[in-house]
mmCIF file as Biopython writes it, N, C-alpha, C and O atoms, coordinates in Angstrom:
data_model
#
loop_
_atom_site.group_PDB
_atom_site.id
_atom_site.type_symbol
_atom_site.label_atom_id
_atom_site.label_alt_id
_atom_site.label_comp_id
_atom_site.label_asym_id
_atom_site.label_entity_id
_atom_site.label_seq_id
_atom_site.pdbx_PDB_ins_code
_atom_site.Cartn_x
_atom_site.Cartn_y
_atom_site.Cartn_z
_atom_site.occupancy
_atom_site.B_iso_or_equiv
_atom_site.auth_seq_id
_atom_site.auth_asym_id
_atom_site.pdbx_PDB_model_num
ATOM 1   N N  . UNK A ? 1  ? -5.999  9.469   3.341   1.0 0.0 1  A 1 
ATOM 2   C CA . UNK A ? 1  ? -4.710  9.367   2.691   1.0 0.0 1  A 1 
ATOM 3   C C  . UNK A ? 1  ? -4.749  8.339   1.556   1.0 0.0 1  A 1 
ATOM 4   O O  . UNK A ? 1  ? -4.318  8.643   0.444   1.0 0.0 1  A 1 
ATOM 5   N N  . UNK A ? 2  ? -5.259  7.124   1.816   1.0 0.0 2  A 1 
ATOM 6   C CA . UNK A ? 2  ? -5.275  6.103   0.779   1.0 0.0 2  A 1 
ATOM 7   C C  . UNK A ? 2  ? -6.170  6.473   -0.392  1.0 0.0 2  A 1 
ATOM 8   O O  . UNK A ? 2  ? -5.910  6.063   -1.523  1.0 0.0 2  A 1 
ATOM 9   N N  . UNK A ? 3  ? -7.219  7.240   -0.136  1.0 0.0 3  A 1 
ATOM 10  C CA . UNK A ? 3  ? -8.120  7.624   -1.220  1.0 0.0 3  A 1 
ATOM 11  C C  . UNK A ? 3  ? -7.401  8.365   -2.334  1.0 0.0 3  A 1 
ATOM 12  O O  . UNK A ? 3  ? -7.820  8.297   -3.490  1.0 0.0 3  A 1 
ATOM 13  N N  . UNK A ? 4  ? -6.330  9.069   -2.008  1.0 0.0 4  A 1 
ATOM 14  C CA . UNK A ? 4  ? -5.566  9.808   -3.020  1.0 0.0 4  A 1 
ATOM 15  C C  . UNK A ? 4  ? -4.911  8.859   -4.019  1.0 0.0 4  A 1 
ATOM 16  O O  . UNK A ? 4  ? -4.576  9.269   -5.130  1.0 0.0 4  A 1 
ATOM 17  N N  . UNK A ? 5  ? -4.724  7.597   -3.636  1.0 0.0 5  A 1 
ATOM 18  C CA . UNK A ? 5  ? -4.064  6.627   -4.508  1.0 0.0 5  A 1 
ATOM 19  C C  . UNK A ? 5  ? -5.042  5.697   -5.219  1.0 0.0 5  A 1 
ATOM 20  O O  . UNK A ? 5  ? -4.633  4.892   -6.056  1.0 0.0 5  A 1 
ATOM 21  N N  . UNK A ? 6  ? -6.315  5.799   -4.897  1.0 0.0 6  A 1 
ATOM 22  C CA . UNK A ? 6  ? -7.306  4.917   -5.503  1.0 0.0 6  A 1 
ATOM 23  C C  . UNK A ? 6  ? -7.597  5.330   -6.946  1.0 0.0 6  A 1 
ATOM 24  O O  . UNK A ? 6  ? -7.497  6.503   -7.307  1.0 0.0 6  A 1 
ATOM 25  N N  . UNK A ? 7  ? -7.958  4.334   -7.759  1.0 0.0 7  A 1 
ATOM 26  C CA . UNK A ? 7  ? -8.374  4.547   -9.153  1.0 0.0 7  A 1 
ATOM 27  C C  . UNK A ? 7  ? -7.265  5.158   -10.010 1.0 0.0 7  A 1 
ATOM 28  O O  . UNK A ? 7  ? -7.534  5.943   -10.919 1.0 0.0 7  A 1 
ATOM 29  N N  . UNK A ? 8  ? -6.040  4.797   -9.720  1.0 0.0 8  A 1 
ATOM 30  C CA . UNK A ? 8  ? -4.893  5.261   -10.505 1.0 0.0 8  A 1 
ATOM 31  C C  . UNK A ? 8  ? -4.227  4.105   -11.256 1.0 0.0 8  A 1 
ATOM 32  O O  . UNK A ? 8  ? -3.215  4.304   -11.928 1.0 0.0 8  A 1 
ATOM 33  N N  . UNK A ? 9  ? -4.793  2.898   -11.145 1.0 0.0 9  A 1 
ATOM 34  C CA . UNK A ? 9  ? -4.229  1.761   -11.843 1.0 0.0 9  A 1 
ATOM 35  C C  . UNK A ? 9  ? -3.098  1.067   -11.095 1.0 0.0 9  A 1 
ATOM 36  O O  . UNK A ? 9  ? -2.447  0.181   -11.649 1.0 0.0 9  A 1 
ATOM 37  N N  . UNK A ? 10 ? -2.855  1.449   -9.863  1.0 0.0 10 A 1 
ATOM 38  C CA . UNK A ? 10 ? -1.744  0.880   -9.095  1.0 0.0 10 A 1 
ATOM 39  C C  . UNK A ? 10 ? -1.972  -0.599  -8.811  1.0 0.0 10 A 1 
ATOM 40  O O  . UNK A ? 10 ? -1.068  -1.411  -9.008  1.0 0.0 10 A 1 
ATOM 41  N N  . UNK A ? 11 ? -3.157  -0.957  -8.354  1.0 0.0 11 A 1 
ATOM 42  C CA . UNK A ? 11 ? -3.444  -2.358  -8.048  1.0 0.0 11 A 1 
ATOM 43  C C  . UNK A ? 11 ? -3.391  -3.206  -9.318  1.0 0.0 11 A 1 
ATOM 44  O O  . UNK A ? 11 ? -2.865  -4.318  -9.292  1.0 0.0 11 A 1 
ATOM 45  N N  . UNK A ? 12 ? -3.926  -2.698  -10.423 1.0 0.0 12 A 1 
ATOM 46  C CA . UNK A ? 12 ? -3.856  -3.421  -11.696 1.0 0.0 12 A 1 
ATOM 47  C C  . UNK A ? 12 ? -2.392  -3.649  -12.082 1.0 0.0 12 A 1 
ATOM 48  O O  . UNK A ? 12 ? -2.021  -4.747  -12.497 1.0 0.0 12 A 1 
ATOM 49  N N  . UNK A ? 13 ? -1.573  -2.623  -11.947 1.0 0.0 13 A 1 
ATOM 50  C CA . UNK A ? 13 ? -0.150  -2.739  -12.259 1.0 0.0 13 A 1 
ATOM 51  C C  . UNK A ? 13 ? 0.505   -3.805  -11.388 1.0 0.0 13 A 1 
ATOM 52  O O  . UNK A ? 13 ? 1.297   -4.607  -11.883 1.0 0.0 13 A 1 
ATOM 53  N N  . UNK A ? 14 ? 0.185   -3.823  -10.107 1.0 0.0 14 A 1 
ATOM 54  C CA . UNK A ? 14 ? 0.770   -4.815  -9.206  1.0 0.0 14 A 1 
ATOM 55  C C  . UNK A ? 14 ? 0.347   -6.232  -9.574  1.0 0.0 14 A 1 
ATOM 56  O O  . UNK A ? 14 ? 1.147   -7.162  -9.469  1.0 0.0 14 A 1 
ATOM 57  N N  . UNK A ? 15 ? -0.895  -6.409  -10.001 1.0 0.0 15 A 1 
ATOM 58  C CA . UNK A ? 15 ? -1.347  -7.730  -10.442 1.0 0.0 15 A 1 
ATOM 59  C C  . UNK A ? 15 ? -0.579  -8.180  -11.683 1.0 0.0 15 A 1 
ATOM 60  O O  . UNK A ? 15 ? -0.169  -9.337  -11.775 1.0 0.0 15 A 1 
ATOM 61  N N  . UNK A ? 16 ? -0.385  -7.278  -12.625 1.0 0.0 16 A 1 
ATOM 62  C CA . UNK A ? 16 ? 0.361   -7.618  -13.842 1.0 0.0 16 A 1 
ATOM 63  C C  . UNK A ? 16 ? 1.788   -8.023  -13.478 1.0 0.0 16 A 1 
ATOM 64  O O  . UNK A ? 16 ? 2.311   -9.001  -14.012 1.0 0.0 16 A 1 
ATOM 65  N N  . UNK A ? 17 ? 2.413   -7.281  -12.578 1.0 0.0 17 A 1 
ATOM 66  C CA . UNK A ? 17 ? 3.780   -7.599  -12.164 1.0 0.0 17 A 1 
ATOM 67  C C  . UNK A ? 17 ? 3.837   -8.938  -11.429 1.0 0.0 17 A 1 
ATOM 68  O O  . UNK A ? 17 ? 4.747   -9.738  -11.647 1.0 0.0 17 A 1 
ATOM 69  N N  . UNK A ? 18 ? 2.864   -9.170  -10.565 1.0 0.0 18 A 1 
ATOM 70  C CA . UNK A ? 18 ? 2.821   -10.437 -9.822  1.0 0.0 18 A 1 
ATOM 71  C C  . UNK A ? 18 ? 2.651   -11.606 -10.779 1.0 0.0 18 A 1 
ATOM 72  O O  . UNK A ? 18 ? 3.319   -12.630 -10.637 1.0 0.0 18 A 1 
ATOM 73  N N  . UNK A ? 19 ? 1.749   -11.457 -11.766 1.0 0.0 19 A 1 
ATOM 74  C CA . UNK A ? 19 ? 1.542   -12.535 -12.731 1.0 0.0 19 A 1 
ATOM 75  C C  . UNK A ? 19 ? 2.803   -12.805 -13.541 1.0 0.0 19 A 1 
ATOM 76  O O  . UNK A ? 19 ? 3.138   -13.964 -13.787 1.0 0.0 19 A 1 
ATOM 77  N N  . UNK A ? 20 ? 3.499   -11.772 -13.954 1.0 0.0 20 A 1 
ATOM 78  C CA . UNK A ? 20 ? 4.740   -11.967 -14.705 1.0 0.0 20 A 1 
ATOM 79  C C  . UNK A ? 20 ? 5.765   -12.709 -13.851 1.0 0.0 20 A 1 
ATOM 80  O O  . UNK A ? 20 ? 6.462   -13.599 -14.339 1.0 0.0 20 A 1 
ATOM 81  N N  . UNK A ? 21 ? 5.852   -12.346 -12.598 1.0 0.0 21 A 1 
ATOM 82  C CA . UNK A ? 21 ? 6.806   -12.983 -11.684 1.0 0.0 21 A 1 
ATOM 83  C C  . UNK A ? 21 ? 6.489   -14.464 -11.493 1.0 0.0 21 A 1 
ATOM 84  O O  . UNK A ? 21 ? 7.382   -15.305 -11.598 1.0 0.0 21 A 1 
ATOM 85  N N  . UNK A ? 22 ? 5.227   -14.789 -11.214 1.0 0.0 22 A 1 
ATOM 86  C CA . UNK A ? 22 ? 4.907   -16.191 -10.949 1.0 0.0 22 A 1 
ATOM 87  C C  . UNK A ? 22 ? 4.931   -17.023 -12.233 1.0 0.0 22 A 1 
ATOM 88  O O  . UNK A ? 22 ? 5.230   -18.216 -12.187 1.0 0.0 22 A 1 
ATOM 89  N N  . UNK A ? 23 ? 4.618   -16.403 -13.389 1.0 0.0 23 A 1 
ATOM 90  C CA . UNK A ? 23 ? 4.759   -17.127 -14.653 1.0 0.0 23 A 1 
ATOM 91  C C  . UNK A ? 23 ? 6.215   -17.518 -14.865 1.0 0.0 23 A 1 
ATOM 92  O O  . UNK A ? 23 ? 6.507   -18.617 -15.337 1.0 0.0 23 A 1 
ATOM 93  N N  . UNK A ? 24 ? 7.119   -16.626 -14.517 1.0 0.0 24 A 1 
ATOM 94  C CA . UNK A ? 24 ? 8.540   -16.906 -14.634 1.0 0.0 24 A 1 
ATOM 95  C C  . UNK A ? 24 ? 8.981   -18.051 -13.741 1.0 0.0 24 A 1 
ATOM 96  O O  . UNK A ? 24 ? 10.002  -18.687 -14.005 1.0 0.0 24 A 1 
ATOM 97  N N  . UNK A ? 25 ? 8.240   -18.315 -12.709 1.0 0.0 25 A 1 
ATOM 98  C CA . UNK A ? 25 ? 8.531   -19.417 -11.796 1.0 0.0 25 A 1 
ATOM 99  C C  . UNK A ? 25 ? 7.826   -20.705 -12.230 1.0 0.0 25 A 1 
ATOM 100 O O  . UNK A ? 25 ? 7.957   -21.737 -11.571 1.0 0.0 25 A 1 
ATOM 101 N N  . UNK A ? 26 ? 7.081   -20.646 -13.334 1.0 0.0 26 A 1 
ATOM 102 C CA . UNK A ? 26 ? 6.379   -21.825 -13.825 1.0 0.0 26 A 1 
ATOM 103 C C  . UNK A ? 26 ? 5.030   -22.061 -13.185 1.0 0.0 26 A 1 
ATOM 104 O O  . UNK A ? 26 ? 4.447   -23.131 -13.362 1.0 0.0 26 A 1 
ATOM 105 N N  . UNK A ? 27 ? 4.522   -21.099 -12.451 1.0 0.0 27 A 1 
ATOM 106 C CA . UNK A ? 27 ? 3.209   -21.220 -11.805 1.0 0.0 27 A 1 
ATOM 107 C C  . UNK A ? 27 ? 2.145   -20.824 -12.823 1.0 0.0 27 A 1 
ATOM 108 O O  . UNK A ? 27 ? 2.247   -19.774 -13.459 1.0 0.0 27 A 1 
ATOM 109 N N  . UNK A ? 28 ? 1.121   -21.669 -12.975 1.0 0.0 28 A 1 
ATOM 110 C CA . UNK A ? 28 ? 0.114   -21.392 -13.998 1.0 0.0 28 A 1 
ATOM 111 C C  . UNK A ? 28 ? -1.273  -21.072 -13.441 1.0 0.0 28 A 1 
ATOM 112 O O  . UNK A ? 28 ? -2.238  -20.974 -14.199 1.0 0.0 28 A 1 
ATOM 113 N N  . UNK A ? 29 ? -1.376  -20.911 -12.142 1.0 0.0 29 A 1 
ATOM 114 C CA . UNK A ? 29 ? -2.676  -20.620 -11.539 1.0 0.0 29 A 1 
ATOM 115 C C  . UNK A ? 29 ? -2.450  -20.027 -10.155 1.0 0.0 29 A 1 
ATOM 116 O O  . UNK A ? 29 ? -1.511  -20.405 -9.454  1.0 0.0 29 A 1 
ATOM 117 N N  . UNK A ? 30 ? -3.315  -19.095 -9.768  1.0 0.0 30 A 1 
ATOM 118 C CA . UNK A ? 30 ? -3.241  -18.583 -8.403  1.0 0.0 30 A 1 
ATOM 119 C C  . UNK A ? 30 ? -4.639  -18.391 -7.833  1.0 0.0 30 A 1 
ATOM 120 O O  . UNK A ? 30 ? -5.620  -18.260 -8.565  1.0 0.0 30 A 1 
ATOM 121 N N  . UNK A ? 31 ? -4.699  -18.379 -6.523  1.0 0.0 31 A 1 
ATOM 122 C CA . UNK A ? 31 ? -5.945  -18.195 -5.781  1.0 0.0 31 A 1 
ATOM 123 C C  . UNK A ? 31 ? -5.747  -17.052 -4.800  1.0 0.0 31 A 1 
ATOM 124 O O  . UNK A ? 31 ? -4.663  -16.894 -4.237  1.0 0.0 31 A 1 
ATOM 125 N N  . UNK A ? 32 ? -6.783  -16.257 -4.592  1.0 0.0 32 A 1 
ATOM 126 C CA . UNK A ? 32 ? -6.755  -15.177 -3.613  1.0 0.0 32 A 1 
ATOM 127 C C  . UNK A ? 32 ? -8.000  -15.260 -2.740  1.0 0.0 32 A 1 
ATOM 128 O O  . UNK A ? 32 ? -9.090  -15.557 -3.229  1.0 0.0 32 A 1 
ATOM 129 N N  . UNK A ? 33 ? -7.835  -15.001 -1.464  1.0 0.0 33 A 1 
ATOM 130 C CA . UNK A ? 33 ? -8.988  -14.844 -0.578  1.0 0.0 33 A 1 
ATOM 131 C C  . UNK A ? 33 ? -9.459  -13.404 -0.770  1.0 0.0 33 A 1 
ATOM 132 O O  . UNK A ? 33 ? -8.671  -12.464 -0.663  1.0 0.0 33 A 1 
ATOM 133 N N  . UNK A ? 34 ? -10.733 -13.243 -1.052  1.0 0.0 34 A 1 
ATOM 134 C CA . UNK A ? 34 ? -11.255 -11.932 -1.421  1.0 0.0 34 A 1 
ATOM 135 C C  . UNK A ? 34 ? -11.688 -11.096 -0.230  1.0 0.0 34 A 1 
ATOM 136 O O  . UNK A ? 34 ? -12.233 -11.605 0.750   1.0 0.0 34 A 1 
ATOM 137 N N  . UNK A ? 35 ? -11.431 -9.804  -0.340  1.0 0.0 35 A 1 
ATOM 138 C CA . UNK A ? 35 ? -11.966 -8.845  0.622   1.0 0.0 35 A 1 
ATOM 139 C C  . UNK A ? 35 ? -13.407 -8.556  0.228   1.0 0.0 35 A 1 
ATOM 140 O O  . UNK A ? 35 ? -13.782 -8.751  -0.928  1.0 0.0 35 A 1 
ATOM 141 N N  . UNK A ? 36 ? -14.211 -8.099  1.164   1.0 0.0 36 A 1 
ATOM 142 C CA . UNK A ? 36 ? -15.622 -7.903  0.841   1.0 0.0 36 A 1 
ATOM 143 C C  . UNK A ? 36 ? -16.021 -6.444  0.645   1.0 0.0 36 A 1 
ATOM 144 O O  . UNK A ? 36 ? -17.210 -6.150  0.526   1.0 0.0 36 A 1 
ATOM 145 N N  . UNK A ? 37 ? -15.051 -5.517  0.607   1.0 0.0 37 A 1 
ATOM 146 C CA . UNK A ? 37 ? -15.436 -4.117  0.401   1.0 0.0 37 A 1 
ATOM 147 C C  . UNK A ? 37 ? -15.643 -3.844  -1.095  1.0 0.0 37 A 1 
ATOM 148 O O  . UNK A ? 37 ? -15.093 -4.547  -1.943  1.0 0.0 37 A 1 
ATOM 149 N N  . UNK A ? 38 ? -16.421 -2.841  -1.401  1.0 0.0 38 A 1 
ATOM 150 C CA . UNK A ? 38 ? -16.827 -2.597  -2.788  1.0 0.0 38 A 1 
ATOM 151 C C  . UNK A ? 38 ? -15.660 -2.220  -3.694  1.0 0.0 38 A 1 
ATOM 152 O O  . UNK A ? 38 ? -15.648 -2.614  -4.860  1.0 0.0 38 A 1 
ATOM 153 N N  . UNK A ? 39 ? -14.678 -1.467  -3.194  1.0 0.0 39 A 1 
ATOM 154 C CA . UNK A ? 39 ? -13.516 -1.127  -4.023  1.0 0.0 39 A 1 
ATOM 155 C C  . UNK A ? 39 ? -12.746 -2.383  -4.412  1.0 0.0 39 A 1 
ATOM 156 O O  . UNK A ? 39 ? -12.327 -2.522  -5.561  1.0 0.0 39 A 1 
ATOM 157 N N  . UNK A ? 40 ? -12.560 -3.285  -3.475  1.0 0.0 40 A 1 
ATOM 158 C CA . UNK A ? 40 ? -11.856 -4.538  -3.766  1.0 0.0 40 A 1 
ATOM 159 C C  . UNK A ? 40 ? -12.662 -5.371  -4.746  1.0 0.0 40 A 1 
ATOM 160 O O  . UNK A ? 40 ? -12.093 -5.942  -5.677  1.0 0.0 40 A 1 
ATOM 161 N N  . UNK A ? 41 ? -13.967 -5.455  -4.563  1.0 0.0 41 A 1 
ATOM 162 C CA . UNK A ? 41 ? -14.809 -6.229  -5.468  1.0 0.0 41 A 1 
ATOM 163 C C  . UNK A ? 41 ? -14.738 -5.676  -6.895  1.0 0.0 41 A 1 
ATOM 164 O O  . UNK A ? 41 ? -14.701 -6.440  -7.860  1.0 0.0 41 A 1 
ATOM 165 N N  . UNK A ? 42 ? -14.719 -4.359  -7.022  1.0 0.0 42 A 1 
ATOM 166 C CA . UNK A ? 42 ? -14.589 -3.741  -8.347  1.0 0.0 42 A 1 
ATOM 167 C C  . UNK A ? 42 ? -13.246 -4.096  -8.982  1.0 0.0 42 A 1 
ATOM 168 O O  . UNK A ? 42 ? -13.175 -4.356  -10.183 1.0 0.0 42 A 1 
ATOM 169 N N  . UNK A ? 43 ? -12.198 -4.106  -8.190  1.0 0.0 43 A 1 
ATOM 170 C CA . UNK A ? 43 ? -10.878 -4.500  -8.699  1.0 0.0 43 A 1 
ATOM 171 C C  . UNK A ? 43 ? -10.909 -5.935  -9.204  1.0 0.0 43 A 1 
ATOM 172 O O  . UNK A ? 43 ? -10.435 -6.215  -10.305 1.0 0.0 43 A 1 
ATOM 173 N N  . UNK A ? 44 ? -11.459 -6.839  -8.414  1.0 0.0 44 A 1 
ATOM 174 C CA . UNK A ? 44 ? -11.496 -8.247  -8.818  1.0 0.0 44 A 1 
ATOM 175 C C  . UNK A ? 44 ? -12.245 -8.424  -10.129 1.0 0.0 44 A 1 
ATOM 176 O O  . UNK A ? 44 ? -11.813 -9.185  -10.995 1.0 0.0 44 A 1 
ATOM 177 N N  . UNK A ? 45 ? -13.363 -7.727  -10.281 1.0 0.0 45 A 1 
ATOM 178 C CA . UNK A ? 45 ? -14.150 -7.844  -11.508 1.0 0.0 45 A 1 
ATOM 179 C C  . UNK A ? 45 ? -13.416 -7.259  -12.716 1.0 0.0 45 A 1 
ATOM 180 O O  . UNK A ? 45 ? -13.699 -7.631  -13.854 1.0 0.0 45 A 1 
ATOM 181 N N  . UNK A ? 46 ? -12.479 -6.349  -12.471 1.0 0.0 46 A 1 
ATOM 182 C CA . UNK A ? 46 ? -11.758 -5.729  -13.583 1.0 0.0 46 A 1 
ATOM 183 C C  . UNK A ? 46 ? -10.602 -6.587  -14.094 1.0 0.0 46 A 1 
ATOM 184 O O  . UNK A ? 46 ? -10.061 -6.312  -15.165 1.0 0.0 46 A 1 
ATOM 185 N N  . UNK A ? 47 ? -10.219 -7.619  -13.349 1.0 0.0 47 A 1 
ATOM 186 C CA . UNK A ? 47 ? -9.123  -8.485  -13.769 1.0 0.0 47 A 1 
ATOM 187 C C  . UNK A ? 47 ? -9.646  -9.434  -14.831 1.0 0.0 47 A 1 
ATOM 188 O O  . UNK A ? 47 ? -10.648 -10.119 -14.623 1.0 0.0 47 A 1 
ATOM 189 N N  . UNK A ? 48 ? -8.978  -9.473  -15.949 1.0 0.0 48 A 1 
ATOM 190 C CA . UNK A ? 48 ? -9.417  -10.271 -17.094 1.0 0.0 48 A 1 
ATOM 191 C C  . UNK A ? 48 ? -9.252  -11.765 -16.826 1.0 0.0 48 A 1 
ATOM 192 O O  . UNK A ? 48 ? -8.261  -12.196 -16.236 1.0 0.0 48 A 1 
ATOM 193 N N  . UNK A ? 49 ? -10.232 -12.544 -17.266 1.0 0.0 49 A 1 
ATOM 194 C CA . UNK A ? 49 ? -10.182 -14.015 -17.247 1.0 0.0 49 A 1 
ATOM 195 C C  . UNK A ? 49 ? -10.096 -14.629 -15.855 1.0 0.0 49 A 1 
ATOM 196 O O  . UNK A ? 49 ? -9.368  -15.601 -15.655 1.0 0.0 49 A 1 
ATOM 197 N N  . UNK A ? 50 ? -10.823 -14.082 -14.900 1.0 0.0 50 A 1 
ATOM 198 C CA . UNK A ? 50 ? -10.829 -14.674 -13.559 1.0 0.0 50 A 1 
ATOM 199 C C  . UNK A ? 50 ? -12.142 -15.386 -13.291 1.0 0.0 50 A 1 
ATOM 200 O O  . UNK A ? 50 ? -13.160 -15.109 -13.927 1.0 0.0 50 A 1 
ATOM 201 N N  . UNK A ? 51 ? -12.102 -16.297 -12.350 1.0 0.0 51 A 1 
ATOM 202 C CA . UNK A ? 51 ? -13.295 -16.952 -11.840 1.0 0.0 51 A 1 
ATOM 203 C C  . UNK A ? 51 ? -13.419 -16.553 -10.373 1.0 0.0 51 A 1 
ATOM 204 O O  . UNK A ? 51 ? -12.456 -16.649 -9.613  1.0 0.0 51 A 1 
ATOM 205 N N  . UNK A ? 52 ? -14.595 -16.110 -9.987  1.0 0.0 52 A 1 
ATOM 206 C CA . UNK A ? 52 ? -14.830 -15.775 -8.584  1.0 0.0 52 A 1 
ATOM 207 C C  . UNK A ? 52 ? -15.902 -16.720 -8.078  1.0 0.0 52 A 1 
ATOM 208 O O  . UNK A ? 52 ? -17.036 -16.710 -8.558  1.0 0.0 52 A 1 
ATOM 209 N N  . UNK A ? 53 ? -15.531 -17.538 -7.103  1.0 0.0 53 A 1 
ATOM 210 C CA . UNK A ? 53 ? -16.462 -18.529 -6.588  1.0 0.0 53 A 1 
ATOM 211 C C  . UNK A ? 53 ? -17.342 -17.930 -5.512  1.0 0.0 53 A 1 
ATOM 212 O O  . UNK A ? 53 ? -17.109 -16.815 -5.044  1.0 0.0 53 A 1 
ATOM 213 N N  . UNK A ? 54 ? -18.348 -18.678 -5.130  1.0 0.0 54 A 1 
ATOM 214 C CA . UNK A ? 54 ? -19.234 -18.221 -4.056  1.0 0.0 54 A 1 
ATOM 215 C C  . UNK A ? 54 ? -18.572 -18.381 -2.694  1.0 0.0 54 A 1 
ATOM 216 O O  . UNK A ? 54 ? -19.162 -18.039 -1.669  1.0 0.0 54 A 1 
ATOM 217 N N  . UNK A ? 55 ? -17.352 -18.898 -2.680  1.0 0.0 55 A 1 
ATOM 218 C CA . UNK A ? 55 ? -16.622 -19.090 -1.424  1.0 0.0 55 A 1 
ATOM 219 C C  . UNK A ? 55 ? -15.603 -17.989 -1.197  1.0 0.0 55 A 1 
ATOM 220 O O  . UNK A ? 55 ? -14.652 -18.164 -0.434  1.0 0.0 55 A 1 
ATOM 221 N N  . UNK A ? 56 ? -15.798 -16.849 -1.859  1.0 0.0 56 A 1 
ATOM 222 C CA . UNK A ? 56 ? -14.914 -15.697 -1.715  1.0 0.0 56 A 1 
ATOM 223 C C  . UNK A ? 56 ? -13.469 -16.007 -2.078  1.0 0.0 56 A 1 
ATOM 224 O O  . UNK A ? 56 ? -12.533 -15.582 -1.401  1.0 0.0 56 A 1 
ATOM 225 N N  . UNK A ? 57 ? -13.311 -16.757 -3.159  1.0 0.0 57 A 1 
ATOM 226 C CA . UNK A ? 57 ? -11.980 -17.072 -3.665  1.0 0.0 57 A 1 
ATOM 227 C C  . UNK A ? 57 ? -11.921 -16.709 -5.138  1.0 0.0 57 A 1 
ATOM 228 O O  . UNK A ? 57 ? -12.804 -17.075 -5.913  1.0 0.0 57 A 1 
ATOM 229 N N  . UNK A ? 58 ? -10.878 -15.988 -5.519  1.0 0.0 58 A 1 
ATOM 230 C CA . UNK A ? 58 ? -10.637 -15.661 -6.912  1.0 0.0 58 A 1 
ATOM 231 C C  . UNK A ? 58 ? -9.640  -16.669 -7.459  1.0 0.0 58 A 1 
ATOM 232 O O  . UNK A ? 58 ? -8.651  -16.990 -6.799  1.0 0.0 58 A 1 
ATOM 233 N N  . UNK A ? 59 ? -9.894  -17.167 -8.660  1.0 0.0 59 A 1 
ATOM 234 C CA . UNK A ? 59 ? -9.006  -18.150 -9.287  1.0 0.0 59 A 1 
ATOM 235 C C  . UNK A ? 59 ? -8.679  -17.672 -10.690 1.0 0.0 59 A 1 
ATOM 236 O O  . UNK A ? 59 ? -9.567  -17.228 -11.419 1.0 0.0 59 A 1 
ATOM 237 N N  . UNK A ? 60 ? -7.415  -17.758 -11.071 1.0 0.0 60 A 1 
ATOM 238 C CA . UNK A ? 60 ? -7.032  -17.389 -12.422 1.0 0.0 60 A 1 
ATOM 239 C C  . UNK A ? 60 ? -5.946  -18.324 -12.916 1.0 0.0 60 A 1 
ATOM 240 O O  . UNK A ? 60 ? -4.943  -18.544 -12.237 1.0 0.0 60 A 1 
ATOM 241 N N  . UNK A ? 61 ? -6.155  -18.879 -14.117 1.0 0.0 61 A 1 
ATOM 242 C CA . UNK A ? 61 ? -5.131  -19.652 -14.803 1.0 0.0 61 A 1 
ATOM 243 C C  . UNK A ? 61 ? -4.367  -18.713 -15.720 1.0 0.0 61 A 1 
ATOM 244 O O  . UNK A ? 61 ? -4.969  -17.872 -16.389 1.0 0.0 61 A 1 
ATOM 245 N N  . UNK A ? 62 ? -3.057  -18.846 -15.758 1.0 0.0 62 A 1 
ATOM 246 C CA . UNK A ? 62 ? -2.243  -18.021 -16.620 1.0 0.0 62 A 1 
ATOM 247 C C  . UNK A ? 62 ? -1.368  -18.911 -17.491 1.0 0.0 62 A 1 
ATOM 248 O O  . UNK A ? 62 ? -0.928  -19.980 -17.067 1.0 0.0 62 A 1 
ATOM 249 N N  . UNK A ? 63 ? -1.126  -18.461 -18.700 1.0 0.0 63 A 1 
ATOM 250 C CA . UNK A ? 63 ? -0.303  -19.227 -19.629 1.0 0.0 63 A 1 
ATOM 251 C C  . UNK A ? 63 ? 1.164   -19.113 -19.232 1.0 0.0 63 A 1 
ATOM 252 O O  . UNK A ? 63 ? 1.670   -18.021 -18.978 1.0 0.0 63 A 1 
ATOM 253 N N  . UNK A ? 64 ? 1.830   -20.253 -19.184 1.0 0.0 64 A 1 
ATOM 254 C CA . UNK A ? 64 ? 3.253   -20.281 -18.844 1.0 0.0 64 A 1 
ATOM 255 C C  . UNK A ? 64 ? 4.012   -20.694 -20.088 1.0 0.0 64 A 1 
ATOM 256 O O  . UNK A ? 64 ? 3.654   -21.671 -20.746 1.0 0.0 64 A 1 
ATOM 257 N N  . UNK A ? 65 ? 5.071   -19.944 -20.414 1.0 0.0 65 A 1 
ATOM 258 C CA . UNK A ? 65 ? 5.871   -20.310 -21.586 1.0 0.0 65 A 1 
ATOM 259 C C  . UNK A ? 65 ? 6.693   -21.546 -21.288 1.0 0.0 65 A 1 
ATOM 260 O O  . UNK A ? 65 ? 7.257   -21.704 -20.205 1.0 0.0 65 A 1 
ATOM 261 N N  . UNK A ? 66 ? 6.741   -22.404 -22.270 1.0 0.0 66 A 1 
ATOM 262 C CA . UNK A ? 66 ? 7.569   -23.614 -22.174 1.0 0.0 66 A 1 
ATOM 263 C C  . UNK A ? 66 ? 8.945   -23.268 -22.716 1.0 0.0 66 A 1 
ATOM 264 O O  . UNK A ? 66 ? 9.062   -22.704 -23.803 1.0 0.0 66 A 1 
ATOM 265 N N  . UNK A ? 67 ? 9.976   -23.601 -21.971 1.0 0.0 67 A 1 
ATOM 266 C CA . UNK A ? 67 ? 11.344  -23.312 -22.421 1.0 0.0 67 A 1 
ATOM 267 C C  . UNK A ? 67 ? 11.870  -24.396 -23.308 1.0 0.0 67 A 1 
ATOM 268 O O  . UNK A ? 67 ? 13.006  -24.314 -23.776 1.0 0.0 67 A 1 
#
């Protein structure tokens, strides 16, 4: 069932929405604990401007607008 939804850009869209939401809250960085399956790893690598540490943590700084 889930395979029908893979590779449609849904996860990318959700990341963009999440980043917009947290930027609006003044948050300029987030961390994620990474899954180890290949589909998840491919998603993480597709996110622009991220750092993936050897400790299975993704880190991304995002620009926050100053009001």
